[in-house]
C-alpha positions as YAML, in Angstrom:
chain: A
units: angstrom
residues:
- id: 1
  name: MET
  ca: [0.00, 0.00, 0.00]
- id: 2
  name: PRO
  ca: [1.27, 3.48, -0.78]
- id: 3
  name: ARG
  ca: [2.35, 5.88, 1.94]
- id: 4
  name: TYR
  ca: [1.41, 9.54, 2.12]
- id: 5
  name: LEU
  ca: [2.74, 12.50, 4.05]
- id: 6
  name: SER
  ca: [0.13, 14.94, 5.29]
- id: 7
  name: MET
  ca: [1.98, 18.17, 6.10]
- id: 8
  name: ILE
  ca: [-0.01, 20.25, 8.55]
- id: 9
  name: ARG
  ca: [0.42, 23.93, 7.72]
- id: 10
  name: ILE
  ca: [-0.47, 26.74, 10.10]
- id: 11
  name: ASP
  ca: [-0.08, 30.51, 10.19]
- id: 12
  name: GLU
  ca: [2.03, 30.98, 13.32]
- id: 13
  name: GLN
  ca: [1.14, 34.69, 13.46]
- id: 14
  name: ASN
  ca: [-2.60, 33.96, 13.69]
- id: 15
  name: ALA
  ca: [-2.68, 30.65, 15.56]
- id: 16
  name: PRO
  ca: [-4.49, 30.74, 18.91]
- id: 17
  name: ALA
  ca: [-2.00, 31.98, 21.50]
- id: 18
  name: GLU
  ca: [-3.22, 29.45, 24.05]
- id: 19
  name: GLY
  ca: [-2.61, 26.58, 21.64]
- id: 20
  name: PRO
  ca: [-4.94, 23.61, 21.26]
- id: 21
  name: SER
  ca: [-7.76, 23.33, 23.79]
- id: 22
  name: ASP
  ca: [-8.08, 20.31, 26.05]
- id: 23
  name: GLU
  ca: [-11.17, 19.32, 24.07]
- id: 24
  name: LEU
  ca: [-9.26, 19.48, 20.76]
- id: 25
  name: MET
  ca: [-6.45, 17.39, 22.21]
- id: 26
  name: ALA
  ca: [-8.98, 14.80, 23.42]
- id: 27
  name: ARG
  ca: [-10.62, 14.62, 19.97]
- id: 28
  name: MET
  ca: [-7.19, 14.38, 18.36]
- id: 29
  name: GLY
  ca: [-6.24, 11.53, 20.69]
- id: 30
  name: GLU
  ca: [-9.42, 9.65, 19.77]
- id: 31
  name: LEU
  ca: [-8.80, 10.10, 16.04]
- id: 32
  name: ILE
  ca: [-5.16, 9.08, 16.36]
- id: 33
  name: GLU
  ca: [-6.24, 5.92, 18.20]
- id: 34
  name: GLU
  ca: [-8.83, 5.13, 15.51]
- id: 35
  name: MET
  ca: [-6.35, 5.70, 12.70]
- id: 36
  name: THR
  ca: [-3.70, 3.57, 14.43]
- id: 37
  name: LYS
  ca: [-6.14, 0.70, 14.97]
- id: 38
  name: ALA
  ca: [-7.18, 0.93, 11.30]
- id: 39
  name: GLY
  ca: [-3.52, 0.56, 10.30]
- id: 40
  name: VAL
  ca: [-3.55, 3.92, 8.49]
- id: 41
  name: LEU
  ca: [-1.45, 6.08, 10.82]
- id: 42
  name: LEU
  ca: [2.24, 5.17, 10.82]
- id: 43
  name: ASP
  ca: [3.57, 8.25, 12.65]
- id: 44
  name: THR
  ca: [2.46, 11.75, 13.62]
- id: 45
  name: SER
  ca: [3.79, 14.68, 15.59]
- id: 46
  name: GLY
  ca: [3.64, 18.43, 16.01]
- id: 47
  name: LEU
  ca: [6.67, 20.62, 15.45]
- id: 48
  name: LYS
  ca: [8.17, 23.33, 17.66]
- id: 49
  name: PRO
  ca: [7.64, 26.94, 16.48]
- id: 50
  name: THR
  ca: [9.88, 28.37, 13.76]
- id: 51
  name: ALA
  ca: [11.48, 30.58, 16.42]
- id: 52
  name: GLU
  ca: [13.27, 27.41, 17.55]
- id: 53
  name: GLY
  ca: [14.15, 26.23, 14.03]
- id: 54
  name: THR
  ca: [17.03, 26.74, 11.62]
- id: 55
  name: ARG
  ca: [16.98, 26.87, 7.82]
- id: 56
  name: VAL
  ca: [19.96, 25.55, 5.90]
- id: 57
  name: ARG
  ca: [20.01, 26.62, 2.24]
- id: 58
  name: TRP
  ca: [22.24, 25.68, -0.68]
- id: 59
  name: GLU
  ca: [22.08, 28.14, -3.57]
- id: 60
  name: GLY
  ca: [24.54, 29.04, -6.31]
- id: 61
  name: GLY
  ca: [27.28, 26.97, -4.68]
- id: 62
  name: GLU
  ca: [26.89, 28.86, -1.38]
- id: 63
  name: MET
  ca: [25.60, 27.61, 1.99]
- id: 64
  name: SER
  ca: [23.56, 29.81, 4.30]
- id: 65
  name: VAL
  ca: [22.23, 29.06, 7.76]
- id: 66
  name: THR
  ca: [19.41, 31.17, 9.22]
- id: 67
  name: ASP
  ca: [17.91, 30.85, 12.67]
- id: 68
  name: GLY
  ca: [14.16, 31.35, 13.13]
- id: 69
  name: PRO
  ca: [11.67, 32.76, 13.47]
- id: 70
  name: PHE
  ca: [10.81, 32.97, 9.80]
- id: 71
  name: THR
  ca: [8.34, 35.84, 9.84]
- id: 72
  name: GLU
  ca: [8.23, 36.17, 6.04]
- id: 73
  name: ALA
  ca: [6.49, 32.81, 5.78]
- id: 74
  name: LYS
  ca: [2.67, 33.02, 5.76]
- id: 75
  name: GLU
  ca: [2.21, 29.31, 6.46]
- id: 76
  name: VAL
  ca: [4.72, 26.94, 8.03]
- id: 77
  name: VAL
  ca: [4.69, 23.21, 8.61]
- id: 78
  name: GLY
  ca: [3.45, 22.81, 12.16]
- id: 79
  name: GLY
  ca: [3.24, 19.03, 12.17]
- id: 80
  name: TYR
  ca: [2.85, 15.95, 10.04]
- id: 81
  name: ALA
  ca: [1.11, 12.61, 9.74]
- id: 82
  name: MET
  ca: [2.57, 9.63, 7.88]
- id: 83
  name: LEU
  ca: [-0.32, 7.62, 6.45]
- id: 84
  name: GLN
  ca: [-0.56, 4.27, 4.70]
- id: 85
  name: ALA
  ca: [-3.71, 4.10, 2.63]
- id: 86
  name: LYS
  ca: [-5.08, 2.14, -0.34]
- id: 87
  name: ASP
  ca: [-5.00, 5.32, -2.45]
- id: 88
  name: LYS
  ca: [-4.76, 9.11, -2.32]
- id: 89
  name: ALA
  ca: [-8.53, 9.49, -1.92]
- id: 90
  name: GLU
  ca: [-8.45, 7.50, 1.33]
- id: 91
  name: ALA
  ca: [-5.48, 9.54, 2.63]
- id: 92
  name: VAL
  ca: [-7.37, 12.75, 1.82]
- id: 93
  name: GLU
  ca: [-10.50, 11.49, 3.65]
- id: 94
  name: TRP
  ca: [-8.50, 10.80, 6.83]
- id: 95
  name: THR
  ca: [-6.86, 14.22, 6.50]
- id: 96
  name: LYS
  ca: [-10.27, 15.89, 6.18]
- id: 97
  name: ARG
  ca: [-11.38, 14.15, 9.38]
- id: 98
  name: PHE
  ca: [-8.28, 15.52, 11.12]
- id: 99
  name: LEU
  ca: [-9.09, 19.07, 9.98]
- id: 100
  name: GLN
  ca: [-12.74, 18.79, 11.03]
- id: 101
  name: ILE
  ca: [-11.91, 18.12, 14.69]
- id: 102
  name: HIS
  ca: [-10.48, 21.67, 15.00]
- id: 103
  name: GLU
  ca: [-12.60, 24.49, 16.38]
- id: 104
  name: ALA
  ca: [-13.80, 27.17, 13.93]
- id: 105
  name: HIS
  ca: [-11.19, 29.74, 15.10]
- id: 106
  name: TRP
  ca: [-8.34, 27.56, 13.76]
- id: 107
  name: THR
  ca: [-6.99, 27.98, 10.23]
- id: 108
  name: VAL
  ca: [-5.19, 24.78, 9.28]
- id: 109
  name: THR
  ca: [-4.19, 23.49, 5.85]
- id: 110
  name: CYS
  ca: [-2.90, 20.02, 5.09]
- id: 111
  name: GLU
  ca: [-0.95, 19.12, 2.00]
- id: 112
  name: VAL
  ca: [-1.19, 15.40, 1.17]
- id: 113
  name: ARG
  ca: [1.57, 13.95, -1.00]
- id: 114
  name: GLU
  ca: [2.46, 10.39, -1.90]
- id: 115
  name: ILE
  ca: [5.90, 9.21, -0.82]
- id: 116
  name: VAL
  ca: [8.16, 7.95, -3.60]
- id: 117
  name: GLU
  ca: [9.01, 4.33, -2.84]
- id: 118
  name: GLY
  ca: [12.23, 2.58, -3.73]
...
């Protein structure tokens, strides 16, 4: 079965300052358990803010290293889920369920891409 990476994108500047509510975390835990039991979820995690990150760039034969935060970025990867699904449509359906557990004041985008095997 193919694997997919669902990259969870957030706008750090407009994310709720208090972070996820206890209710959201409970719903997320339930969905993660369901996805794990279904054999779909291989791995998932949130990422620390860009303020704690570093970008390493290779361009024109030159290396640059920049410490965060990366304020010029509108959306950043805030987490990921590694899925194993029968096809892209199934991976997208699970991703939609993940987005729907968020409260209305969240703005979250997920990009689902198949992983190249071999």
